[in-house]
Structures are given as structure tokens and as C-alpha cells.
N, CA and C atoms of all chains as a GROMACS GRO file, in nm:
protein
  537
    1MET      N    1  -6.846   8.672 -11.474
    1MET     CA    2  -6.766   8.717 -11.433
    1MET      C    3  -6.800   8.869 -11.386
    2THR      N    4  -6.901   8.837 -11.270
    2THR     CA    5  -6.945   9.085 -11.231
    2THR      C    6  -6.827   9.140 -11.180
    3ILE      N    7  -6.829   9.228 -11.173
    3ILE     CA    8  -6.732   9.355 -11.149
    3ILE      C    9  -6.737   9.328 -10.932
    4GLU      N   10  -6.848   9.328 -10.898
    4GLU     CA   11  -6.844   9.275 -10.782
    4GLU      C   12  -6.727   9.127 -10.700
    5GLU      N   13  -6.803   9.039 -10.884
    5GLU     CA   14  -6.695   8.862 -10.819
    5GLU      C   15  -6.576   8.965 -10.817
    6ILE      N   16  -6.509   8.979 -10.921
    6ILE     CA   17  -6.385   9.052 -10.909
    6ILE      C   18  -6.341   9.080 -10.828
    7ARG      N   19  -6.416   9.187 -10.743
    7ARG     CA   20  -6.372   9.289 -10.616
    7ARG      C   21  -6.347   9.168 -10.514
    8ASN      N   22  -6.444   9.092 -10.482
    8ASN     CA   23  -6.466   8.985 -10.410
    8ASN      C   24  -6.331   8.898 -10.392
    9LYS      N   25  -6.334   8.863 -10.490
    9LYS     CA   26  -6.198   8.731 -10.563
    9LYS      C   27  -6.043   8.799 -10.484
   10ILE      N   28  -6.012   8.936 -10.539
   10ILE     CA   29  -5.932   9.027 -10.449
   10ILE      C   30  -5.906   9.009 -10.337
   11ARG      N   31  -6.020   9.084 -10.291
   11ARG     CA   32  -6.083   9.070 -10.165
   11ARG      C   33  -6.033   8.985 -10.080
   12SER      N   34  -6.091   8.872 -10.100
   12SER     CA   35  -6.078   8.733 -10.026
   12SER      C   36  -5.914   8.697  -9.997
   13GLY      N   37  -5.826   8.678 -10.171
   13GLY     CA   38  -5.709   8.656 -10.210
   13GLY      C   39  -5.639   8.726 -10.161
   14LEU      N   40  -5.632   8.886 -10.116
   14LEU     CA   41  -5.534   8.914  -9.961
   14LEU      C   42  -5.688   9.026  -9.876
   15PRO      N   43  -5.662   8.912  -9.775
   15PRO     CA   44  -5.780   8.978  -9.697
   15PRO      C   45  -5.720   9.108  -9.602
   16GLY      N   46  -5.810   9.206  -9.578
   16GLY     CA   47  -5.840   9.396  -9.530
   16GLY      C   48  -5.726   9.441  -9.711
   17SER      N   49  -5.765   9.424  -9.743
   17SER     CA   50  -5.715   9.510  -9.849
   17SER      C   51  -5.799   9.580  -9.920
   18GLU      N   52  -5.789   9.715  -9.991
   18GLU     CA   53  -5.915   9.806 -10.061
   18GLU      C   54  -5.890   9.765 -10.183
   19VAL      N   55  -5.999   9.741 -10.205
   19VAL     CA   56  -6.002   9.732 -10.379
   19VAL      C   57  -6.142   9.814 -10.448
   20GLU      N   58  -6.070   9.853 -10.525
   20GLU     CA   59  -6.152  10.007 -10.638
   20GLU      C   60  -6.135   9.944 -10.765
   21ILE      N   61  -6.318   9.922 -10.824
   21ILE     CA   62  -6.274   9.870 -10.974
   21ILE      C   63  -6.306  10.026 -11.037
   22LEU      N   64  -6.229   9.966 -11.138
   22LEU     CA   65  -6.305  10.085 -11.244
   22LEU      C   66  -6.328  10.029 -11.366
   23ASP      N   67  -6.445  10.076 -11.446
   23ASP     CA   68  -6.503  10.008 -11.518
   23ASP      C   69  -6.553  10.141 -11.621
   24PRO      N   70  -6.434  10.199 -11.710
   24PRO     CA   71  -6.451  10.373 -11.769
   24PRO      C   72  -6.541  10.339 -11.875
   25TYR      N   73  -6.527  10.204 -11.947
   25TYR     CA   74  -6.623  10.224 -12.032
   25TYR      C   75  -6.776  10.173 -12.039
   26LYS      N   76  -6.746  10.126 -11.907
   26LYS     CA   77  -6.870  10.053 -11.879
   26LYS      C   78  -6.982   9.946 -11.932
   27ASP      N   79  -6.830   9.905 -12.050
   27ASP     CA   80  -6.872   9.712 -12.105
   27ASP      C   81  -6.838   9.607 -11.948
   28GLY      N   82  -6.751   9.662 -11.862
   28GLY     CA   83  -6.718   9.500 -11.788
   28GLY      C   84  -6.655   9.475 -11.788
   29VAL      N   85  -6.534   9.454 -11.966
   29VAL     CA   86  -6.424   9.414 -12.008
   29VAL      C   87  -6.297   9.500 -11.961
   30HIS      N   88  -6.323   9.635 -12.019
   30HIS     CA   89  -6.188   9.689 -12.010
   30HIS      C   90  -6.176   9.805 -11.840
   31ILE      N   91  -6.146   9.657 -11.731
   31ILE     CA   92  -6.153   9.741 -11.624
   31ILE      C   93  -6.021   9.754 -11.525
   32LYS      N   94  -6.016   9.828 -11.487
   32LYS     CA   95  -5.904   9.843 -11.393
   32LYS      C   96  -5.883   9.851 -11.219
   33ALA      N   97  -5.834   9.776 -11.155
   33ALA     CA   98  -5.828   9.722 -11.000
   33ALA      C   99  -5.747   9.888 -10.950
   34VAL      N  100  -5.759   9.879 -10.838
   34VAL     CA  101  -5.674   9.963 -10.754
   34VAL      C  102  -5.714   9.936 -10.599
   35VAL      N  103  -5.528   9.840 -10.603
   35VAL     CA  104  -5.557   9.786 -10.463
   35VAL      C  105  -5.512   9.795 -10.401
   36ARG      N  106  -5.540   9.861 -10.284
   36ARG     CA  107  -5.394   9.936 -10.131
   36ARG      C  108  -5.417   9.812 -10.056
   37TYR      N  109  -5.326   9.729 -10.008
   37TYR     CA  110  -5.320   9.583  -9.946
   37TYR      C  111  -5.161   9.637  -9.869
   38SER      N  112  -5.158   9.611  -9.790
   38SER     CA  113  -5.056   9.681  -9.608
   38SER      C  114  -5.014   9.518  -9.655
   39GLY      N  115  -4.950   9.416  -9.749
   39GLY     CA  116  -4.922   9.299  -9.746
   39GLY      C  117  -4.806   9.361  -9.916
   40PHE      N  118  -4.849   9.468  -9.953
   40PHE     CA  119  -4.738   9.495 -10.059
   40PHE      C  120  -4.654   9.541  -9.948
   41GLN      N  121  -4.607   9.601  -9.922
   41GLN     CA  122  -4.489   9.623  -9.834
   41GLN      C  123  -4.381   9.560  -9.799
   42GLY      N  124  -4.315   9.582  -9.927
   42GLY     CA  125  -4.135   9.556  -9.967
   42GLY      C  126  -4.147   9.451 -10.107
   43LYS      N  127  -4.268   9.450 -10.094
   43LYS     CA  128  -4.280   9.435 -10.247
   43LYS      C  129  -4.236   9.522 -10.400
   44SER      N  130  -4.191   9.410 -10.495
   44SER     CA  131  -4.158   9.515 -10.583
   44SER      C  132  -4.315   9.518 -10.655
   45MET      N  133  -4.323   9.592 -10.770
   45MET     CA  134  -4.431   9.613 -10.825
   45MET      C  135  -4.514   9.518 -10.886
   46VAL      N  136  -4.361   9.394 -10.974
   46VAL     CA  137  -4.418   9.251 -11.032
   46VAL      C  138  -4.471   9.193 -10.948
   47GLU      N  139  -4.431   9.183 -10.823
   47GLU     CA  140  -4.414   9.110 -10.738
   47GLU      C  141  -4.550   9.165 -10.654
   48GLN      N  142  -4.624   9.253 -10.686
   48GLN     CA  143  -4.754   9.348 -10.631
   48GLN      C  144  -4.853   9.268 -10.681
   49HIS      N  145  -4.798   9.303 -10.833
   49HIS     CA  146  -4.890   9.246 -10.925
   49HIS      C  147  -4.951   9.148 -10.954
   50ARG      N  148  -4.826   9.052 -10.932
   50ARG     CA  149  -4.877   8.912 -10.910
   50ARG      C  150  -4.943   8.831 -10.820
   51MET      N  151  -4.953   8.876 -10.692
   51MET     CA  152  -4.996   8.857 -10.589
   51MET      C  153  -5.137   8.856 -10.637
   52VAL      N  154  -5.185   9.017 -10.719
   52VAL     CA  155  -5.306   9.044 -10.741
   52VAL      C  156  -5.339   8.908 -10.831
   53TYR      N  157  -5.332   8.943 -10.919
   53TYR     CA  158  -5.334   8.791 -11.046
   53TYR      C  159  -5.315   8.690 -10.977
   54ASP      N  160  -5.258   8.667 -10.906
   54ASP     CA  161  -5.254   8.541 -10.810
   54ASP      C  162  -5.387   8.467 -10.764
   55THR      N  163  -5.502   8.614 -10.752
   55THR     CA  164  -5.638   8.569 -10.686
   55THR      C  165  -5.732   8.540 -10.757
   56LEU      N  166  -5.672   8.567 -10.902
   56LEU     CA  167  -5.814   8.528 -11.012
   56LEU      C  168  -5.725   8.472 -11.125
   57ARG      N  169  -5.659   8.356 -11.071
   57ARG     CA  170  -5.559   8.284 -11.173
   57ARG      C  171  -5.710   8.270 -11.295
   58GLU      N  172  -5.755   8.175 -11.266
   58GLU     CA  173  -5.829   8.136 -11.309
   58GLU      C  174  -5.962   8.226 -11.436
   59GLU      N  175  -5.964   8.361 -11.366
   59GLU     CA  176  -6.028   8.423 -11.449
   59GLU      C  177  -6.017   8.529 -11.522
   60LEU      N  178  -5.842   8.471 -11.525
   60LEU     CA  179  -5.737   8.584 -11.606
   60LEU      C  180  -5.786   8.488 -11.724
   61LYS      N  181  -5.739   8.370 -11.767
   61LYS     CA  182  -5.744   8.287 -11.855
   61LYS      C  183  -5.813   8.364 -11.995
   62GLU      N  184  -5.964   8.354 -11.937
   62GLU     CA  185  -5.990   8.483 -12.040
   62GLU      C  186  -6.112   8.558 -12.058
   63GLU      N  187  -6.092   8.532 -11.910
   63GLU     CA  188  -6.297   8.655 -11.940
   63GLU      C  189  -6.209   8.855 -11.879
   64VAL      N  190  -6.139   8.845 -11.814
   64VAL     CA  191  -6.046   8.941 -11.838
   64VAL      C  192  -5.956   8.981 -11.814
   65HIS      N  193  -5.973   8.957 -11.966
   65HIS     CA  194  -5.846   8.999 -12.104
   65HIS      C  195  -5.802   9.109 -12.049
   66ALA      N  196  -5.842   9.193 -12.043
   66ALA     CA  197  -5.837   9.374 -12.028
   66ALA      C  198  -5.835   9.423 -11.919
   67LEU      N  199  -5.729   9.383 -11.828
   67LEU     CA  200  -5.759   9.459 -11.692
   67LEU      C  201  -5.633   9.473 -11.602
   68ALA      N  202  -5.679   9.574 -11.639
   68ALA     CA  203  -5.519   9.714 -11.562
   68ALA      C  204  -5.532   9.737 -11.450
   69LEU      N  205  -5.468   9.699 -11.365
   69LEU     CA  206  -5.377   9.668 -11.228
   69LEU      C  207  -5.284   9.851 -11.156
   70GLU      N  208  -5.340   9.817 -11.087
   70GLU     CA  209  -5.283   9.923 -11.001
   70GLU      C  210  -5.251   9.935 -10.835
   71THR      N  211  -5.157   9.904 -10.781
   71THR     CA  212  -5.151   9.859 -10.661
   71THR      C  213  -5.052   9.989 -10.559
   72LYS      N  214  -5.076   9.954 -10.444
   72LYS     CA  215  -5.060  10.076 -10.344
   72LYS      C  216  -5.009  10.034 -10.253
   73VAL      N  217  -4.911  10.093 -10.146
   73VAL     CA  218  -4.923  10.014  -9.994
   73VAL      C  219  -4.994  10.084  -9.943
   74SER      N  220  -5.118   9.950  -9.840
   74SER     CA  221  -5.170  10.066  -9.780
   74SER      C  222  -5.116  10.061  -9.648
   75MET      N  223  -4.234   7.360 -11.840
   75MET     CA  224  -4.324   7.308 -11.910
   75MET      C  225  -4.176   7.249 -12.016
   76ASP      N  226  -4.176   7.275 -12.155
   76ASP     CA  227  -4.197   7.143 -12.263
   76ASP      C  228  -3.985   7.230 -12.290
   77GLN      N  229  -3.918   7.147 -12.246
   77GLN     CA  230  -3.729   7.200 -12.302
   77GLN      C  231  -3.756   7.348 -12.389
   78THR      N  232  -3.781   7.283 -12.573
   78THR     CA  233  -3.755   7.314 -12.614
   78THR      C  234  -3.867   7.452 -12.693
   79LEU      N  235  -3.982   7.472 -12.609
   79LEU     CA  236  -4.030   7.589 -12.612
   79LEU      C  237  -3.966   7.694 -12.516
   80LYS      N  238  -3.924   7.681 -12.375
   80LYS     CA  239  -3.823   7.755 -12.317
   80LYS      C  240  -3.678   7.784 -12.393
   81GLU      N  241  -3.639   7.718 -12.455
   81GLU     CA  242  -3.510   7.748 -12.529
   81GLU      C  243  -3.552   7.863 -12.655
   82LYS      N  244  -3.678   7.814 -12.734
   82LYS     CA  245  -3.693   7.915 -12.787
   82LYS      C  246  -3.763   8.061 -12.720
   83ILE      N  247  -3.779   8.065 -12.614
   83ILE     CA  248  -3.846   8.158 -12.562
   83ILE      C  249  -3.712   8.248 -12.530
   84GLU      N  250  -3.634   8.140 -12.427
   84GLU     CA  251  -3.482   8.270 -12.407
   84GLU      C  252  -3.444   8.266 -12.480
   85GLY      N  253  -3.420   8.218 -12.592
   85GLY     CA  254  -3.340   8.298 -12.721
   85GLY      C  255  -3.403   8.368 -12.723
   86LEU      N  256  -3.550   8.465 -12.770
   86LEU     CA  257  -3.623   8.596 -12.866
   86LEU      C  258  -3.552   8.626 -12.729
   87ILE      N  259  -3.556   8.631 -12.584
   87ILE     CA  260  -3.608   8.722 -12.503
   87ILE      C  261  -3.415   8.752 -12.461
   88GLY      N  262  -3.328   8.664 -12.521
   88GLY     CA  263  -3.141   8.676 -12.537
   88GLY      C  264  -3.110   8.783 -12.674
   89SER      N  265  -3.164   8.746 -12.833
   89SER     CA  266  -3.177   8.839 -12.902
   89SER      C  267  -3.157   8.999 -12.962
   90LYS      N  268  -3.230   9.008 -12.828
   90LYS     CA  269  -3.221   9.254 -12.823
   90LYS      C  270  -3.162   9.220 -12.658
   91LYS      N  271  -3.160   9.342 -12.672
   91LYS     CA  272  -3.143   9.410 -12.514
   91LYS      C  273  -3.293   9.422 -12.494
   92ILE      N  274  -3.366   9.459 -12.512
   92ILE     CA  275  -3.511   9.537 -12.521
   92ILE      C  276  -3.567   9.384 -12.615
   93PHE      N  277  -3.688   9.316 -12.557
   93PHE     CA  278  -3.741   9.227 -12.635
   93PHE      C  279  -3.900   9.278 -12.536
   94LEU      N  280  -3.977   9.276 -12.691
   94LEU     CA  281  -4.128   9.257 -12.598
   94LEU      C  282  -4.179   9.148 -12.681
   95PHE      N  283  -4.303   9.067 -12.618
   95PHE     CA  284  -4.388   8.991 -12.617
   95PHE      C  285  -4.525   9.099 -12.664
   96MET      N  286  -4.602   9.107 -12.761
   96MET     CA  287  -4.715   9.162 -12.805
   96MET      C  288  -4.808   9.104 -12.902
   97LYS      N  289  -4.928   9.187 -12.912
   97LYS     CA  290  -4.999   9.129 -12.936
   97LYS      C  291  -4.990   9.201 -13.085
   98GLY      N  292  -4.921   9.147 -13.226
   98GLY     CA  293  -4.946   9.223 -13.334
   98GLY      C  294  -4.780   9.272 -13.298
   99THR      N  295  -4.755   9.393 -13.409
   99THR     CA  296  -4.625   9.446 -13.425
   99THR      C  297  -4.606   9.601 -13.437
  100PRO      N  298  -4.521   9.641 -13.359
  100PRO     CA  299  -4.448   9.755 -13.331
  100PRO      C  300  -4.526   9.870 -13.378
  101GLU      N  301  -4.559   9.812 -13.538
  101GLU     CA  302  -4.536   9.868 -13.680
  101GLU      C  303  -4.753   9.860 -13.633
  102ALA      N  304  -4.853   9.770 -13.585
  102ALA     CA  305  -4.995   9.689 -13.618
  102ALA      C  306  -5.016   9.653 -13.437
  103PRO      N  307  -5.037   9.724 -13.401
  103PRO     CA  308  -5.066   9.633 -13.252
  103PRO      C  309  -5.231   9.606 -13.232
  104MET      N  310  -5.252   9.497 -13.207
  104MET     CA  311  -5.364   9.401 -13.201
  104MET      C  312  -5.424   9.430 -13.122
  105CYS      N  313  -5.395   9.487 -13.018
  105CYS     CA  314  -5.412   9.528 -12.819
  105CYS      C  315  -5.385   9.614 -12.747
  106GLY      N  316  -5.517   9.693 -12.678
  106GLY     CA  317  -5.444   9.871 -12.700
  106GLY      C  318  -5.343   9.831 -12.484
  107PHE      N  319  -5.332   9.743 -12.475
  107PHE     CA  320  -5.216   9.759 -12.428
  107PHE      C  321  -5.061   9.744 -12.470
  108SER      N  322  -5.084   9.629 -12.556
  108SER     CA  323  -4.949   9.618 -12.592
  108SER      C  324  -4.914   9.744 -12.734
  109ALA      N  325  -4.989   9.826 -12.740
  109ALA     CA  326  -5.039   9.924 -12.831
  109ALA      C  327  -4.967  10.048 -12.719
  110GLY      N  328  -5.006  10.038 -12.570
  110GLY     CA  329  -4.922  10.103 -12.520
  110GLY      C  330  -4.785  10.132 -12.478
  111VAL      N  331  -4.820  10.003 -12.476
  111VAL     CA  332  -4.631   9.972 -12.456
  111VAL      C  333  -4.500  10.024 -12.546
  112THR      N  334  -4.594  10.032 -12.673
  112THR     CA  335  -4.501  10.068 -12.785
  112THR      C  336  -4.510  10.137 -12.767
  113ASN      N  337  -4.561  10.306 -12.747
  113ASN     CA  338  -4.611  10.409 -12.746
  113ASN      C  339  -4.478  10.408 -12.647
  114VAL      N  340  -4.437  10.406 -12.513
  114VAL     CA  341  -4.361  10.400 -12.404
  114VAL      C  342  -4.225  10.376 -12.526
  115LEU      N  343  -4.198  10.311 -12.580
  115LEU     CA  344  -4.086  10.247 -12.615
  115LEU      C  345  -4.014  10.323 -12.682
  116ARG      N  346  -4.136  10.390 -12.822
  116ARG     CA  347  -4.133  10.422 -12.914
  116ARG      C  348  -4.096  10.611 -12.843
  117SER      N  349  -4.155  10.627 -12.785
  117SER     CA  350  -4.120  10.791 -12.686
  117SER      C  351  -3.988  10.788 -12.638
  118LEU      N  352  -3.999  10.697 -12.642
  118LEU     CA  353  -3.789  10.707 -12.546
  118LEU      C  354  -3.699  10.679 -12.644
  119GLY      N  355  -3.722  10.638 -12.766
  119GLY     CA  356  -3.682  10.635 -12.890
  119GLY      C  357  -3.597  10.458 -12.855
  120ALA      N  358  -3.645  10.422 -12.834
  120ALA     CA  359  -3.612  10.265 -12.729
  120ALA      C  360  -3.562  10.135 -12.893
  121ASP      N  361  -3.441  10.112 -12.877
  121ASP     CA  362  -3.482  10.008 -13.000
  121ASP      C  363  -3.420   9.828 -12.976
  122TYR      N  364  -3.581   9.782 -12.986
  122TYR     CA  365  -3.662   9.652 -12.924
  122TYR      C  366  -3.680   9.587 -13.032
  123GLY      N  367  -3.597   9.421 -12.967
  123GLY     CA  368  -3.695   9.303 -13.074
  123GLY      C  369  -3.869   9.257 -13.030
  124SER      N  370  -3.918   9.258 -13.119
  124SER     CA  371  -4.005   9.196 -13.071
  124SER      C  372  -4.101   9.047 -13.147
  125PHE      N  373  -4.215   9.007 -13.074
  125PHE     CA  374  -4.257   8.850 -13.146
  125PHE      C  375  -4.436   8.939 -13.085
  126ASN      N  376  -4.501   8.899 -13.170
  126ASN     CA  377  -4.650   8.851 -13.237
  126ASN      C  378  -4.687   8.740 -13.147
  127VAL      N  379  -4.749   8.740 -13.083
  127VAL     CA  380  -4.765   8.581 -12.987
  127VAL      C  381  -4.915   8.596 -13.035
  128LEU      N  382  -4.988   8.615 -13.126
  128LEU     CA  383  -5.137   8.588 -13.194
  128LEU      C  384  -5.042   8.501 -13.314
  129SER      N  385  -4.948   8.516 -13.325
  129SER     CA  386  -4.872   8.424 -13.470
  129SER      C  387  -4.813   8.258 -13.453
  130ASP      N  388  -4.803   8.188 -13.310
  130ASP     CA  389  -4.800   8.112 -13.217
  130ASP      C  390  -4.868   8.110 -13.087
  131GLN      N  391  -4.978   8.011 -13.134
  131GLN     CA  392  -4.992   7.954 -12.985
  131GLN      C  393  -4.956   7.924 -12.929
  132THR      N  394  -4.879   7.856 -12.921
  132THR     CA  395  -4.754   7.760 -12.819
  132THR      C  396  -4.655   7.923 -12.702
  133VAL      N  397  -4.600   7.990 -12.836
  133VAL     CA  398  -4.587   8.090 -12.692
  133VAL      C  399  -4.648   8.228 -12.620
  134ARG      N  400  -4.789   8.226 -12.721
  134ARG     CA  401  -4.880   8.280 -12.653
  134ARG      C  402  -4.873   8.219 -12.506
  135GLU      N  403  -4.884   8.117 -12.560
  135GLU     CA  404  -4.949   8.021 -12.388
  135GLU      C  405  -4.797   8.024 -12.289
  136GLY      N  406  -4.684   7.980 -12.346
  136GLY     CA  407  -4.585   7.949 -12.268
  136GLY      C  408  -4.528   8.056 -12.194
  137ILE      N  409  -4.528   8.133 -12.258
  137ILE     CA  410  -4.467   8.251 -12.173
  137ILE      C  411  -4.551   8.283 -12.066
  138LYS      N  412  -4.670   8.238 -12.010
  138LYS     CA  413  -4.723   8.330 -11.934
  138LYS      C  414  -4.684   8.214 -11.844
  139GLU      N  415  -4.615   8.134 -11.901
  139GLU     CA  416  -4.588   8.038 -11.767
  139GLU      C  417  -4.447   8.074 -11.727
  140PHE      N  418  -4.366   8.111 -11.857
  140PHE     CA  419  -4.224   8.170 -11.818
  140PHE      C  420  -4.249   8.230 -11.684
  141ALA      N  421  -4.314   8.366 -11.697
  141ALA     CA  422  -4.291   8.457 -11.693
  141ALA      C  423  -4.364   8.475 -11.576
  142ASN      N  424  -4.469   8.356 -11.496
  142ASN     CA  425  -4.571   8.353 -11.428
  142ASN      C  426  -4.638   8.492 -11.386
  143TRP      N  427  -4.678   8.554 -11.531
  143TRP     CA  428  -4.691   8.646 -11.492
  143TRP      C  429  -4.859   8.644 -11.681
  144PRO      N  430  -5.003   8.641 -11.642
  144PRO     CA  431  -5.081   8.584 -11.684
  144PRO      C  432  -5.098   8.675 -11.853
  145THR      N  433  -5.089   8.777 -11.864
  145THR     CA  434  -5.112   8.838 -11.947
  145THR      C  435  -4.974   8.868 -12.026
  146ILE      N  436  -5.035   8.951 -12.161
  146ILE     CA  437  -4.962   8.986 -12.291
  146ILE      C  438  -4.999   9.127 -12.274
  147PRO      N  439  -4.906   9.254 -12.321
  147PRO     CA  440  -4.763   9.213 -12.366
  147PRO      C  441  -4.682   9.210 -12.138
  148GLN      N  442  -4.533   9.119 -12.263
  148GLN     CA  443  -4.493   9.131 -12.155
  148GLN      C  444  -4.304   9.129 -12.241
  149LEU      N  445  -4.242   9.312 -12.149
  149LEU     CA  446  -4.155   9.346 -12.164
  149LEU      C  447  -4.037   9.286 -12.075
  150TYR      N  448  -3.903   9.263 -12.152
  150TYR     CA  449  -3.810   9.172 -12.115
  150TYR      C  450  -3.645   9.329 -12.081
  151ILE      N  451  -3.584   9.321 -12.039
  151ILE     CA  452  -3.474   9.408 -12.057
  151ILE      C  453  -3.328   9.325 -11.989
  152GLU      N  454  -3.261   9.333 -12.068
  152GLU     CA  455  -3.140   9.163 -12.058
  152GLU      C  456  -3.182   9.122 -11.972
  153GLY      N  457  -3.289   9.043 -12.036
  153GLY     CA  458  -3.305   8.899 -12.006
  153GLY      C  459  -3.404   8.871 -11.878
  154GLU      N  460  -3.406   9.030 -11.782
  154GLU     CA  461  -3.495   9.050 -11.724
  154GLU      C  462  -3.650   9.098 -11.651
  155PHE      N  463  -3.726   9.025 -11.672
  155PHE     CA  464  -3.866   9.038 -11.679
  155PHE      C  465  -3.879   9.155 -11.620
  156ILE      N  466  -3.958   9.246 -11.667
  156ILE     CA  467  -3.984   9.422 -11.621
  156ILE      C  468  -4.110   9.416 -11.598
  157GLY      N  469  -4.193   9.377 -11.677
  157GLY     CA  470  -4.373   9.386 -11.607
  157GLY      C  471  -4.466   9.392 -11.729
  158GLY      N  472  -4.594   9.413 -11.804
  158GLY     CA  473  -4.618   9.441 -11.891
  158GLY      C  474  -4.670   9.557 -11.896
  159HIS      N  475  -4.819   9.608 -11.894
  159HIS     CA  476  -4.838   9.713 -11.960
  159HIS      C  477  -4.799   9.875 -11.853
  160ASP      N  478  -4.931   9.754 -11.779
  160ASP     CA  479  -4.912   9.947 -11.645
  160ASP      C  480  -4.776   9.910 -11.566
  161ILE      N  481  -4.719   9.860 -11.518
  161ILE     CA  482  -4.541   9.880 -11.523
  161ILE      C  483  -4.495   9.963 -11.592
  162VAL      N  484  -4.509   9.892 -11.722
  162VAL     CA  485  -4.425   9.984 -11.795
  162VAL      C  486  -4.426  10.153 -11.810
  163VAL      N  487  -4.594  10.164 -11.802
  163VAL     CA  488  -4.598  10.237 -11.823
  163VAL      C  489  -4.560  10.364 -11.643
  164GLU      N  490  -4.561  10.325 -11.553
  164GLU     CA  491  -4.557  10.409 -11.401
  164GLU      C  492  -4.396  10.365 -11.393
  165LEU      N  493  -4.355  10.246 -11.464
  165LEU     CA  494  -4.207  10.280 -11.513
  165LEU      C  495  -4.136  10.388 -11.513
  166ALA      N  496  -4.201  10.435 -11.688
  166ALA     CA  497  -4.162  10.514 -11.760
  166ALA      C  498  -4.185  10.684 -11.688
  167LYS      N  499  -4.343  10.680 -11.589
  167LYS     CA  500  -4.360  10.763 -11.526
  167LYS      C  501  -4.248  10.836 -11.470
  168THR      N  502  -4.182  10.768 -11.360
  168THR     CA  503  -4.074  10.760 -11.299
  168THR      C  504  -3.978  10.797 -11.303
  169GLY      N  505  -3.965  10.759 -11.448
  169GLY     CA  506  -3.848  10.704 -11.507
  169GLY      C  507  -3.763  10.632 -11.434
  170GLU      N  508  -3.771  10.542 -11.388
  170GLU     CA  509  -3.685  10.407 -11.421
  170GLU      C  510  -3.694  10.368 -11.519
  171LEU      N  511  -3.759  10.326 -11.600
  171LEU     CA  512  -3.782  10.295 -11.719
  171LEU      C  513  -3.652  10.328 -11.780
  172GLN      N  514  -3.613  10.440 -11.832
  172GLN     CA  515  -3.518  10.502 -11.870
  172GLN      C  516  -3.377  10.480 -11.841
  173LYS      N  517  -3.374  10.476 -11.658
  173LYS     CA  518  -3.251  10.487 -11.646
  173LYS      C  519  -3.234  10.294 -11.619
  174LYS      N  520  -3.356  10.184 -11.638
  174LYS     CA  521  -3.231  10.091 -11.696
  174LYS      C  522  -3.233  10.023 -11.858
  175LEU      N  523  -3.260  10.163 -11.902
  175LEU     CA  524  -3.217  10.171 -12.029
  175LEU      C  525  -3.145  10.210 -12.072
  176GLY      N  526  -3.052  10.304 -11.969
  176GLY     CA  527  -2.969  10.353 -12.010
  176GLY      C  528  -2.996  10.524 -12.078
  177LEU      N  529  -3.070  10.588 -12.028
  177LEU     CA  530  -3.114  10.693 -12.145
  177LEU      C  531  -3.117  10.809 -12.048
  178PRO      N  532  -3.162  10.954 -12.038
  178PRO     CA  533  -3.143  11.028 -11.978
  178PRO      C  534  -3.315  11.053 -11.900
  179VAL      N  535  -3.358  11.088 -11.855
  179VAL     CA  536  -3.469  11.053 -11.766
  179VAL      C  537  -3.449  11.233 -11.862
   0.00000   0.00000   0.00000
């Protein structure tokens, strides 16, 4: 699972979202996704994060254990 | 989900006002995100219960389904799921976590 694939998964699950992936350690494991999405409007932070997680359900089972998330209403 | 497991998880969550499912223990966290949440709680002087999911595979998997949340740590306050590491840090930054805990901001 590359960073590009993660970005694509989130973007296809949340159409119109802007996804920035940060890889501070350059290890492809401890990554952080910053997601801006109009559909976050009116949702709690937990709900916003769940919406992102839902696009990565399979991946989160194992591979991207250390995914940090930041969500913003766009 | 299995009823016995559900009751076990609910029992843990109900055992303390603040309860944390984490990897490792507050004294020896086994993952950076778990360590991050214990740091936040320590800095607030919060008294909390915790469960090391590495000690029990059924709870480790069950808690993800229970909260509909795929990652650990998971923080609960008065039985309510608050969130994982990123949310706890964010709530502490804005003072909302302190408010939920009845602590001065």
C-alpha cells in the first residue's frame, strides 16, 4: 500500500476531498493524512474520522497501523 | 458481536469515569499513540483506568467493533467513546477534554 494508493482510496471514498499525506519519517508507515472535505460539515470529529477510516477499512486491519488523522471542513 | 465479550468490554468501560484501552500500560506504553494519550491524561492529572489490549486478543479485536473504530488507543469518559489519539490531543488543545473531565482549562 503506497502513500499514493492511500490518498486515492480516501479521495474516491470522499469525492471532492483534498487529501494531503505527510510521511515525516519517510518510512511509509507512520503517516498522517490531512483531509479537507465539505461533507464533514456538521459532523463531530469522531464522525469525520470514521468517514475517513471507512474508506480504508481493509487497509487499517494491518498495514497502516500508524495513521494519524486530521480532518477539516472545506 | 459475542455477548460475553461485549459485557466484558462494557464492564471495563464502566469501571472508571475515565477509561483507556491502550497498547501496554500507562507506565510502559507499547505504541506511540498510546503513549501520547497517557501523556495528555497525565498532564491533566486525570485518574483513569486502563486495559492493555496486547494482553487479550479478543478485547483487542472486539473493541474495534464495539466502538466502530479501527484503531487503538480508545478513550471513554463516563461510558462515552471520545476518540483515539488525534482527537484526544485536539480536544486537550481546545480545552474541550478538560471540560468533559470537569477540570479547569
